[in-house]
TIRO-2110 file (N, C-alpha, C; in Angstrom, 1 decimal):
// TIRO-2110
-31.4, -1.4, 9.9, N, 1, A
-30.6, -0.5, 10.7, CA, 1, A
-31.2, -0.4, 12.1, C, 1, A
-30.3, -0.5, 13.1, N, 2, A
-30.7, -0.4, 14.5, CA, 2, A
-30.5, 1.0, 15.0, C, 2, A
-31.5, 1.5, 15.7, N, 3, A
-31.4, 2.8, 16.3, CA, 3, A
-31.1, 2.6, 17.8, C, 3, A
-30.0, 3.2, 18.2, N, 4, A
-29.7, 3.0, 19.7, CA, 4, A
-30.7, 3.7, 20.5, C, 4, A
-31.1, 3.0, 21.6, N, 5, A
-32.0, 3.6, 22.6, CA, 5, A
-31.2, 3.9, 23.8, C, 5, A
-31.2, 5.2, 24.2, N, 6, A
-30.5, 5.6, 25.4, CA, 6, A
-31.5, 5.7, 26.5, C, 6, A
-31.2, 5.0, 27.6, N, 7, A
-32.1, 5.0, 28.7, CA, 7, A
-31.5, 5.9, 29.8, C, 7, A
-32.3, 6.9, 30.2, N, 8, A
-31.8, 7.8, 31.3, CA, 8, A
-31.6, 7.0, 32.6, C, 8, A
-30.4, 7.2, 33.1, N, 9, A
-30.1, 6.5, 34.4, CA, 9, A
-31.0, 7.1, 35.5, C, 9, A
-31.6, 6.2, 36.2, N, 10, A
-32.5, 6.5, 37.3, CA, 10, A
-31.7, 6.8, 38.5, C, 10, A
-32.1, 7.8, 39.3, N, 11, A
-31.4, 8.2, 40.5, CA, 11, A
-31.7, 7.2, 41.6, C, 11, A
-33.0, 6.7, 41.7, N, 12, A
-33.5, 5.8, 42.6, CA, 12, A
-33.9, 4.5, 42.0, C, 12, A
-33.7, 3.4, 42.6, N, 13, A
-34.3, 2.1, 42.2, CA, 13, A
-35.8, 2.2, 42.5, C, 13, A
-36.6, 1.2, 42.0, N, 14, A
-38.0, 1.2, 42.3, CA, 14, A
-38.2, 1.1, 43.8, C, 14, A
-37.4, 0.2, 44.5, N, 15, A
-37.5, 0.0, 45.9, CA, 15, A
-37.2, 1.3, 46.7, C, 15, A
-36.2, 2.0, 46.2, N, 16, A
-35.8, 3.3, 46.9, CA, 16, A
-36.9, 4.3, 46.8, C, 16, A
-37.5, 4.4, 45.6, N, 17, A
-38.6, 5.3, 45.4, CA, 17, A
-39.7, 5.0, 46.3, C, 17, A
-40.0, 3.7, 46.4, N, 18, A
-41.1, 3.3, 47.3, CA, 18, A
-40.8, 3.7, 48.8, C, 18, A
-39.5, 3.5, 49.2, N, 19, A
-39.1, 3.8, 50.5, CA, 19, A
-39.3, 5.3, 50.8, C, 19, A
-38.9, 6.2, 49.9, N, 20, A
-39.1, 7.6, 50.1, CA, 20, A
-40.6, 8.0, 50.1, C, 20, A
-41.4, 7.5, 49.2, N, 21, A
-42.8, 7.8, 49.2, CA, 21, A
-43.5, 7.2, 50.5, C, 21, A
-43.1, 6.1, 50.9, N, 22, A
-43.6, 5.5, 52.2, CA, 22, A
-43.3, 6.4, 53.4, C, 22, A
-42.1, 7.0, 53.4, N, 23, A
-41.7, 7.9, 54.4, CA, 23, A
-42.6, 9.2, 54.4, C, 23, A
-42.9, 9.7, 53.2, N, 24, A
-43.7, 10.9, 53.1, CA, 24, A
-45.1, 10.5, 53.7, C, 24, A
-45.7, 9.4, 53.3, N, 25, A
-47.0, 9.0, 53.7, CA, 25, A
-47.0, 8.8, 55.3, C, 25, A
-46.0, 8.2, 55.8, N, 26, A
-45.9, 7.9, 57.2, CA, 26, A
-45.8, 9.3, 58.0, C, 26, A
-45.0, 10.2, 57.5, N, 27, A
-44.8, 11.5, 58.1, CA, 27, A
-46.1, 12.2, 58.1, C, 27, A
-46.8, 12.2, 57.0, N, 28, A
-48.0, 13.0, 56.9, CA, 28, A
-49.2, 12.4, 57.6, C, 28, A
-49.2, 11.2, 58.1, N, 29, A
-50.3, 10.6, 58.8, CA, 29, A
-50.5, 11.2, 60.1, C, 29, A
-49.5, 11.9, 60.7, N, 30, A
-49.6, 12.5, 62.0, CA, 30, A
-49.7, 14.0, 62.0, C, 30, A
-49.8, 14.6, 60.8, N, 31, A
-49.8, 16.1, 60.7, CA, 31, A
-50.7, 16.6, 59.6, C, 31, A
-51.0, 17.9, 59.7, N, 32, A
-51.7, 18.5, 58.5, CA, 32, A
-50.7, 19.0, 57.5, C, 32, A
-49.4, 19.0, 57.9, N, 33, A
-48.3, 19.4, 57.0, CA, 33, A
-48.2, 18.6, 55.8, C, 33, A
-47.5, 19.1, 54.8, N, 34, A
-47.2, 18.4, 53.5, CA, 34, A
-45.7, 18.4, 53.2, C, 34, A
-45.3, 17.3, 52.7, N, 35, A
-43.9, 17.1, 52.3, CA, 35, A
-43.8, 16.6, 50.9, C, 35, A
-42.9, 17.3, 50.1, N, 36, A
-42.6, 16.8, 48.8, CA, 36, A
-41.1, 16.7, 48.6, C, 36, A
-40.7, 15.9, 47.6, N, 37, A
-39.3, 15.7, 47.3, CA, 37, A
-39.2, 16.0, 45.8, C, 37, A
-38.2, 16.8, 45.5, N, 38, A
-37.9, 17.2, 44.1, CA, 38, A
-36.4, 16.9, 43.8, C, 38, A
-36.2, 16.0, 42.8, N, 39, A
-34.9, 15.6, 42.4, CA, 39, A
-34.6, 16.0, 40.9, C, 39, A
-33.5, 16.6, 40.7, N, 40, A
-33.1, 16.9, 39.3, CA, 40, A
-31.6, 16.7, 39.2, C, 40, A
-31.0, 16.7, 38.0, N, 41, A
-29.6, 16.5, 37.8, CA, 41, A
-28.8, 17.7, 38.2, C, 41, A
-29.1, 18.8, 37.7, N, 42, A
-28.3, 20.0, 38.0, CA, 42, A
-29.1, 21.2, 38.6, C, 42, A
-28.5, 21.9, 39.4, N, 43, A
-29.1, 23.1, 40.0, CA, 43, A
-28.8, 24.3, 39.1, C, 43, A
-29.9, 25.0, 38.7, N, 44, A
-29.7, 26.1, 37.8, CA, 44, A
-29.1, 27.4, 38.5, C, 44, A
-29.1, 27.4, 39.8, N, 45, A
-28.6, 28.5, 40.5, CA, 45, A
-27.3, 28.1, 41.3, C, 45, A
-26.6, 29.1, 41.7, N, 46, A
-25.4, 28.9, 42.6, CA, 46, A
-25.9, 28.4, 43.9, C, 46, A
-26.9, 29.0, 44.5, N, 47, A
-27.4, 28.6, 45.8, CA, 47, A
-28.6, 27.6, 45.6, C, 47, A
-28.5, 26.4, 46.1, N, 48, A
-29.6, 25.5, 46.0, CA, 48, A
-30.9, 25.9, 46.7, C, 48, A
-30.8, 26.7, 47.7, N, 49, A
-32.0, 27.2, 48.4, CA, 49, A
-32.8, 28.2, 47.4, C, 49, A
-32.1, 28.9, 46.6, N, 50, A
-32.8, 29.7, 45.6, CA, 50, A
-33.6, 28.8, 44.6, C, 50, A
-33.0, 27.7, 44.2, N, 51, A
-33.7, 26.8, 43.3, CA, 51, A
-34.8, 26.1, 44.0, C, 51, A
-34.6, 25.7, 45.3, N, 52, A
-35.6, 25.1, 46.0, CA, 52, A
-36.8, 26.0, 46.2, C, 52, A
-36.5, 27.3, 46.4, N, 53, A
-37.6, 28.3, 46.5, CA, 53, A
-38.4, 28.4, 45.2, C, 53, A
-37.7, 28.4, 44.1, N, 54, A
-38.4, 28.5, 42.8, CA, 54, A
-39.3, 27.2, 42.6, C, 54, A
-38.7, 26.0, 42.9, N, 55, A
-39.5, 24.8, 42.7, CA, 55, A
-40.7, 24.8, 43.6, C, 55, A
-40.5, 25.2, 44.9, N, 56, A
-41.6, 25.3, 45.9, CA, 56, A
-42.7, 26.1, 45.3, C, 56, A
-42.5, 27.2, 44.8, N, 57, A
-43.5, 28.1, 44.3, CA, 57, A
-44.1, 27.5, 43.0, C, 57, A
-43.2, 26.9, 42.2, N, 58, A
-43.7, 26.3, 40.9, CA, 58, A
-44.6, 25.1, 41.2, C, 58, A
-44.4, 24.4, 42.3, N, 59, A
-45.3, 23.2, 42.6, CA, 59, A
-46.5, 23.7, 43.4, C, 59, A
-46.6, 25.0, 43.6, N, 60, A
-47.8, 25.6, 44.3, CA, 60, A
-47.9, 25.0, 45.7, C, 60, A
-46.7, 24.8, 46.3, N, 61, A
-46.7, 24.3, 47.7, CA, 61, A
-47.0, 25.4, 48.7, C, 61, A
-47.1, 26.6, 48.3, N, 62, A
-47.4, 27.7, 49.2, CA, 62, A
-48.9, 27.8, 49.4, C, 62, A
-49.7, 27.0, 48.7, N, 63, A
-51.1, 27.1, 48.8, CA, 63, A
-51.8, 26.2, 49.8, C, 63, A
-51.0, 25.6, 50.7, N, 64, A
-51.6, 24.8, 51.8, CA, 64, A
-52.3, 25.8, 52.8, C, 64, A
-53.3, 25.3, 53.4, N, 65, A
-54.2, 26.1, 54.3, CA, 65, A
-53.4, 26.7, 55.4, C, 65, A
-52.4, 26.0, 56.0, N, 66, A
-51.7, 26.5, 57.2, CA, 66, A
-50.3, 26.9, 56.8, C, 66, A
-50.0, 26.9, 55.5, N, 67, A
-48.6, 27.3, 55.1, CA, 67, A
-47.5, 26.5, 55.7, C, 67, A
-47.8, 25.1, 55.7, N, 68, A
-46.9, 24.2, 56.4, CA, 68, A
-46.3, 23.1, 55.6, C, 68, A
-46.1, 23.5, 54.3, N, 69, A
-45.5, 22.5, 53.4, CA, 69, A
-43.9, 22.6, 53.4, C, 69, A
-43.3, 21.5, 53.2, N, 70, A
-41.8, 21.4, 53.2, CA, 70, A
-41.3, 20.7, 51.9, C, 70, A
-40.4, 21.3, 51.3, N, 71, A
-39.8, 20.7, 50.1, CA, 71, A
-38.3, 20.2, 50.4, C, 71, A
-38.1, 19.0, 50.0, N, 72, A
-36.7, 18.4, 50.0, CA, 72, A
-36.2, 18.5, 48.6, C, 72, A
-35.2, 19.3, 48.4, N, 73, A
-34.7, 19.6, 47.0, CA, 73, A
-33.3, 18.9, 46.9, C, 73, A
-33.1, 18.1, 45.8, N, 74, A
-31.8, 17.5, 45.6, CA, 74, A
-31.4, 17.7, 44.1, C, 74, A
-30.2, 18.2, 43.9, N, 75, A
-29.6, 18.3, 42.5, CA, 75, A
-28.4, 17.2, 42.5, C, 75, A
-28.7, 16.1, 41.9, N, 76, A
-27.8, 14.9, 42.0, CA, 76, A
-26.4, 15.2, 41.4, C, 76, A
-26.2, 15.6, 40.2, N, 77, A
-24.9, 15.8, 39.6, CA, 77, A
-24.1, 16.9, 40.2, C, 77, A
-24.8, 17.9, 40.7, N, 78, A
-24.2, 19.1, 41.3, CA, 78, A
-23.9, 18.8, 42.8, C, 78, A
-24.5, 17.7, 43.3, N, 79, A
-24.3, 17.4, 44.7, CA, 79, A
-24.8, 18.5, 45.6, C, 79, A
-26.0, 19.0, 45.4, N, 80, A
-26.5, 20.1, 46.2, CA, 80, A
-27.9, 19.7, 46.7, C, 80, A
-28.2, 20.2, 47.9, N, 81, A
-29.5, 20.0, 48.4, CA, 81, A
-30.0, 21.2, 49.3, C, 81, A
-31.3, 21.2, 49.5, N, 82, A
-31.8, 22.3, 50.3, CA, 82, A
-33.2, 21.8, 50.9, C, 82, A
-33.5, 22.3, 52.0, N, 83, A
-34.8, 22.1, 52.6, CA, 83, A
-35.5, 23.5, 52.6, C, 83, A
-36.7, 23.5, 52.1, N, 84, A
-37.4, 24.8, 52.2, CA, 84, A
-38.8, 24.6, 52.8, C, 84, A
-39.0, 25.3, 53.9, N, 85, A
-40.3, 25.2, 54.6, CA, 85, A
-41.1, 26.5, 54.5, C, 85, A
-42.3, 26.3, 54.3, N, 86, A
-43.2, 27.5, 54.1, CA, 86, A
-43.3, 28.3, 55.4, C, 86, A
-43.9, 29.5, 55.3, N, 87, A
-43.9, 30.4, 56.4, CA, 87, A
-44.4, 29.8, 57.7, C, 87, A
-45.5, 29.0, 57.7, N, 88, A
-46.1, 28.5, 58.9, CA, 88, A
-45.1, 27.6, 59.7, C, 88, A
-44.5, 26.7, 59.0, N, 89, A
-43.5, 25.8, 59.7, CA, 89, A
-42.2, 26.5, 60.0, C, 89, A
-41.7, 27.3, 59.1, N, 90, A
-40.5, 28.0, 59.3, CA, 90, A
-40.6, 28.9, 60.6, C, 90, A
-41.7, 29.6, 60.8, N, 91, A
-41.8, 30.4, 62.0, CA, 91, A
-41.8, 29.6, 63.3, C, 91, A
-42.2, 28.3, 63.2, N, 92, A
-42.2, 27.5, 64.4, CA, 92, A
-40.8, 26.9, 64.7, C, 92, A
-40.0, 26.5, 63.6, N, 93, A
-38.8, 25.8, 63.9, CA, 93, A
-37.5, 26.6, 63.7, C, 93, A
-37.5, 27.6, 62.8, N, 94, A
-36.4, 28.5, 62.6, CA, 94, A
-35.3, 27.9, 61.8, C, 94, A
-34.3, 28.8, 61.5, N, 95, A
-33.2, 28.4, 60.6, CA, 95, A
-32.3, 27.3, 61.2, C, 95, A
-32.1, 27.2, 62.5, N, 96, A
-31.2, 26.2, 63.1, CA, 96, A
-31.8, 24.8, 62.8, C, 96, A
-33.1, 24.6, 62.8, N, 97, A
-33.7, 23.3, 62.5, CA, 97, A
-33.3, 22.9, 61.1, C, 97, A
-33.4, 23.8, 60.1, N, 98, A
-33.2, 23.4, 58.7, CA, 98, A
-31.7, 23.1, 58.5, C, 98, A
-30.8, 23.9, 59.1, N, 99, A
-29.4, 23.6, 59.0, CA, 99, A
-29.0, 22.3, 59.6, C, 99, A
-29.6, 21.9, 60.8, N, 100, A
-29.3, 20.6, 61.4, CA, 100, A
-29.7, 19.5, 60.5, C, 100, A
-30.9, 19.6, 59.9, N, 101, A
-31.4, 18.6, 59.0, CA, 101, A
-30.5, 18.4, 57.7, C, 101, A
-30.1, 19.6, 57.2, N, 102, A
-29.2, 19.5, 56.0, CA, 102, A
-27.9, 18.8, 56.3, C, 102, A
-27.4, 19.1, 57.5, N, 103, A
-26.1, 18.5, 57.9, CA, 103, A
-26.3, 17.0, 58.1, C, 103, A
-27.4, 16.6, 58.7, N, 104, A
-27.7, 15.2, 58.9, CA, 104, A
-27.9, 14.5, 57.5, C, 104, A
-28.6, 15.1, 56.6, N, 105, A
-28.8, 14.4, 55.3, CA, 105, A
-27.5, 14.3, 54.6, C, 105, A
-26.6, 15.3, 54.7, N, 106, A
-25.3, 15.2, 54.0, CA, 106, A
-24.5, 14.1, 54.5, C, 106, A
-24.6, 13.8, 55.7, N, 107, A
-23.8, 12.6, 56.3, CA, 107, A
-24.3, 11.3, 55.6, C, 107, A
-25.5, 11.2, 55.3, N, 108, A
-26.0, 10.0, 54.6, CA, 108, A
-25.6, 10.0, 53.2, C, 108, A
-25.6, 11.2, 52.5, N, 109, A
-25.2, 11.3, 51.1, CA, 109, A
-23.7, 11.0, 51.0, C, 109, A
-22.9, 11.3, 52.0, N, 110, A
-21.4, 11.0, 51.9, CA, 110, A
-21.2, 9.5, 51.9, C, 110, A
-22.2, 8.7, 52.5, N, 111, A
-22.1, 7.3, 52.5, CA, 111, A
-22.9, 6.7, 51.3, C, 111, A
-23.3, 7.5, 50.3, N, 112, A
-24.0, 7.1, 49.1, CA, 112, A
-25.4, 6.5, 49.5, C, 112, A
-25.9, 6.9, 50.6, N, 113, A
-27.2, 6.4, 51.1, CA, 113, A
-28.3, 7.4, 50.9, C, 113, A
-28.5, 7.7, 49.6, N, 114, A
-29.4, 8.8, 49.3, CA, 114, A
-30.8, 8.6, 49.7, C, 114, A
-31.4, 7.5, 49.4, N, 115, A
-32.8, 7.3, 49.7, CA, 115, A
-33.0, 7.2, 51.2, C, 115, A
-32.1, 6.5, 51.9, N, 116, A
-32.3, 6.4, 53.3, CA, 116, A
-32.1, 7.8, 54.0, C, 116, A
-31.2, 8.6, 53.5, N, 117, A
-31.0, 9.9, 54.1, CA, 117, A
-32.2, 10.8, 53.9, C, 117, A
-32.8, 10.7, 52.7, N, 118, A
-34.0, 11.5, 52.4, CA, 118, A
-35.2, 11.0, 53.2, C, 118, A
-35.3, 9.7, 53.3, N, 119, A
-36.4, 9.1, 54.1, CA, 119, A
-36.3, 9.5, 55.6, C, 119, A
-35.1, 9.4, 56.1, N, 120, A
-34.9, 9.8, 57.5, CA, 120, A
-35.3, 11.2, 57.8, C, 120, A
-34.8, 12.1, 56.9, N, 121, A
-35.1, 13.5, 57.1, CA, 121, A
-36.6, 13.8, 56.9, C, 121, A
-37.2, 13.1, 56.0, N, 122, A
-38.7, 13.3, 55.9, CA, 122, A
-39.4, 13.0, 57.2, C, 122, A
-39.0, 11.8, 57.8, N, 123, A
-39.6, 11.4, 59.1, CA, 123, A
-39.3, 12.4, 60.2, C, 123, A
-38.1, 13.0, 60.2, N, 124, A
-37.8, 14.0, 61.2, CA, 124, A
-38.5, 15.3, 61.0, C, 124, A
-38.7, 15.7, 59.8, N, 125, A
-39.5, 16.9, 59.4, CA, 125, A
-40.9, 16.6, 59.8, C, 125, A
-41.4, 15.4, 59.6, N, 126, A
-42.7, 15.0, 59.9, CA, 126, A
-43.0, 15.1, 61.4, C, 126, A
-42.0, 14.8, 62.2, N, 127, A
-42.1, 14.9, 63.7, CA, 127, A
-42.3, 16.4, 64.1, C, 127, A
-41.5, 17.3, 63.4, N, 128, A
-41.7, 18.7, 63.7, CA, 128, A
-43.1, 19.2, 63.3, C, 128, A
-43.5, 18.8, 62.1, N, 129, A
-44.8, 19.1, 61.6, CA, 129, A
-45.9, 18.6, 62.6, C, 129, A
-45.7, 17.4, 63.1, N, 130, A
-46.7, 16.8, 64.0, CA, 130, A
-46.8, 17.7, 65.3, C, 130, A
-45.6, 18.1, 65.8, N, 131, A
-45.6, 18.9, 67.0, CA, 131, A
-46.3, 20.2, 66.8, C, 131, A
-46.1, 20.8, 65.7, N, 132, A
-46.7, 22.2, 65.5, CA, 132, A
-48.0, 22.2, 64.8, C, 132, A
-48.2, 21.1, 64.0, N, 133, A
-49.5, 21.1, 63.2, CA, 133, A
-50.0, 19.6, 63.2, C, 133, A
-50.5, 19.2, 64.4, N, 134, A
-51.0, 17.8, 64.5, CA, 134, A
-52.2, 17.5, 63.6, C, 134, A
-52.3, 16.2, 63.3, N, 135, A
-53.3, 15.7, 62.4, CA, 135, A
-54.7, 15.9, 63.1, C, 135, A
-55.7, 16.4, 62.4, N, 136, A
-57.0, 16.5, 62.9, CA, 136, A
-57.9, 15.7, 61.9, C, 136, A
-58.4, 14.6, 62.3, N, 137, A
-59.3, 13.7, 61.5, CA, 137, A
-60.4, 14.5, 60.9, C, 137, A
-61.0, 15.4, 61.6, N, 138, A
-62.2, 16.1, 61.1, CA, 138, A
-61.9, 17.1, 60.0, C, 138, A
-60.7, 17.7, 60.0, N, 139, A
-60.4, 18.8, 59.0, CA, 139, A
-59.3, 18.5, 58.1, C, 139, A
-58.4, 17.5, 58.3, N, 140, A
-57.2, 17.3, 57.5, CA, 140, A
-57.5, 16.6, 56.2, C, 140, A
-57.0, 17.2, 55.1, N, 141, A
-57.0, 16.6, 53.8, CA, 141, A
-55.6, 16.6, 53.3, C, 141, A
-55.3, 15.6, 52.4, N, 142, A
-54.0, 15.6, 51.7, CA, 142, A
-54.0, 16.6, 50.6, C, 142, A
-53.3, 17.7, 50.9, N, 143, A
-53.4, 18.9, 50.0, CA, 143, A
-52.4, 18.8, 48.8, C, 143, A
-51.4, 18.0, 48.9, N, 144, A
-50.4, 17.8, 47.8, CA, 144, A
-50.1, 16.3, 47.6, C, 144, A
-49.7, 15.9, 46.4, N, 145, A
-49.4, 14.5, 46.1, CA, 145, A
-48.3, 14.0, 46.9, C, 145, A
-48.3, 12.7, 47.3, N, 146, A
-47.3, 12.1, 48.0, CA, 146, A
-46.3, 11.4, 47.1, C, 146, A
-45.6, 12.1, 46.3, N, 147, A
-44.7, 11.5, 45.3, CA, 147, A
-43.4, 12.2, 45.2, C, 147, A
-42.5, 11.7, 44.4, N, 148, A
-41.2, 12.3, 44.1, CA, 148, A
-41.4, 13.0, 42.8, C, 148, A
-41.0, 14.2, 42.7, N, 149, A
-41.1, 14.9, 41.4, CA, 149, A
-39.7, 14.9, 40.9, C, 149, A
-39.5, 14.5, 39.6, N, 150, A
-38.2, 14.4, 39.0, CA, 150, A
-38.2, 15.5, 37.9, C, 150, A
-37.1, 16.4, 38.0, N, 151, A
-36.9, 17.4, 37.0, CA, 151, A
-35.9, 16.9, 36.0, C, 151, A
-35.3, 17.8, 35.3, N, 152, A
-34.3, 17.4, 34.3, CA, 152, A
-33.0, 16.9, 34.8, C, 152, A
END
């Protein structure tokens, strides 16, 4: 008797995952800030920013020394996304910055260019982090993993 094996469809190919992780590493080379990406199928909340906030706290991203971590949140099947910046970076860039980045990433998503859109936004967020929290070789450490976190 054969037992069917169901393989979960991956959102990113191996190359796309590598592209996004490379963008995180590139962005973080010039800043003390931290960037993470969280991808899941469905958003448990009506507002994706509420879910991004929950994920941010769940990943302990609020524990960076300068409160300058940023989460890129994507709910694939619900076609929702949010950017959540901790207190340190949010006070520097404000709401308009985040809205502009979400609008830009959505234009990539409309072209089904998910990994490229995420990577581009990571690099742009990295520029803002560099401006306000430049890298200091003597004191900077990588406080959070440079990976993509996949939820359900």
